[in-house]
C-alpha positions as CSV (number, residue, x, y, z in Angstrom):
1,X,93.6,112.8,101.5
2,X,96.7,110.8,100.8
3,X,99.2,111.6,98.2
4,X,99.8,109.4,95.1
5,X,102.6,109.2,92.6
6,X,101.7,109.5,89.0
7,X,103.5,106.4,87.8
8,X,103.7,107.5,84.2
9,X,105.8,110.5,85.4
10,X,107.9,108.6,88.0
11,X,111.5,108.3,86.9
12,X,112.3,105.7,89.6
13,X,115.0,107.9,91.1
14,X,114.0,106.9,94.7
15,X,114.4,110.5,96.0
16,X,111.0,110.3,97.7
17,X,111.3,107.0,99.5
18,X,113.7,107.8,102.3
19,X,112.0,111.2,102.9
20,X,108.7,109.7,103.9
21,X,108.3,109.8,107.7
22,X,105.6,107.1,107.6
23,X,107.4,104.6,105.3
24,X,104.4,104.8,103.0
25,X,106.4,104.9,99.8
26,X,107.6,101.7,98.1
27,X,109.0,100.6,94.8
28,X,107.1,98.4,92.3
29,X,108.4,97.5,88.9
30,X,110.9,100.3,88.8
31,X,108.5,103.1,89.9
32,X,107.4,104.3,93.3
33,X,104.0,104.2,94.8
34,X,102.4,105.4,98.0
35,X,100.3,103.3,100.4
36,X,97.4,105.6,101.0
37,X,96.6,104.0,104.4
38,X,100.0,105.0,105.7
39,X,100.2,108.5,104.1
40,X,99.5,111.3,106.5
41,X,100.4,114.1,104.1
42,X,103.3,114.7,106.5
43,X,100.9,116.4,108.9
44,X,102.5,116.6,112.3
45,X,105.9,116.0,110.8
46,X,106.6,118.7,108.2
47,X,104.9,121.8,106.8
48,X,105.1,120.4,103.3
49,X,104.7,116.8,102.0
50,X,108.2,115.5,101.8
51,X,107.5,113.4,98.6
52,X,106.5,116.6,96.8
53,X,109.6,118.4,98.1
54,X,112.0,115.6,97.2
55,X,110.6,114.7,93.7
56,X,112.6,116.2,90.9
57,X,109.6,116.0,88.5
58,X,106.9,118.6,89.0
59,X,103.3,117.3,89.6
60,X,104.4,113.7,90.1
61,X,103.3,113.5,93.8
62,X,99.8,114.8,93.9
63,X,96.8,114.6,96.3
64,X,94.7,111.5,95.7
65,X,91.1,112.7,96.0
66,X,89.8,109.1,96.4
67,X,90.9,109.2,100.1
68,X,89.5,111.5,102.9
69,X,91.7,114.1,104.4
70,X,94.1,112.8,107.1
71,X,92.9,113.3,110.7
72,X,95.6,113.4,113.3
């Protein structure tokens, strides 16, 4: 599963973008989004998803159940 950003909660602070090891996070119209095809949930890089760790707003970066679990 990839992560997604709940755009209604995103403050546009950009804290998550530089933390993503896969460059899956991008800005669109003042808020940030995650390209699910690039998101690996940080598996193989970190123990915790870096977007979740960096985001100052709780429950803004969440698992997107529309995508299957990442397979390394």
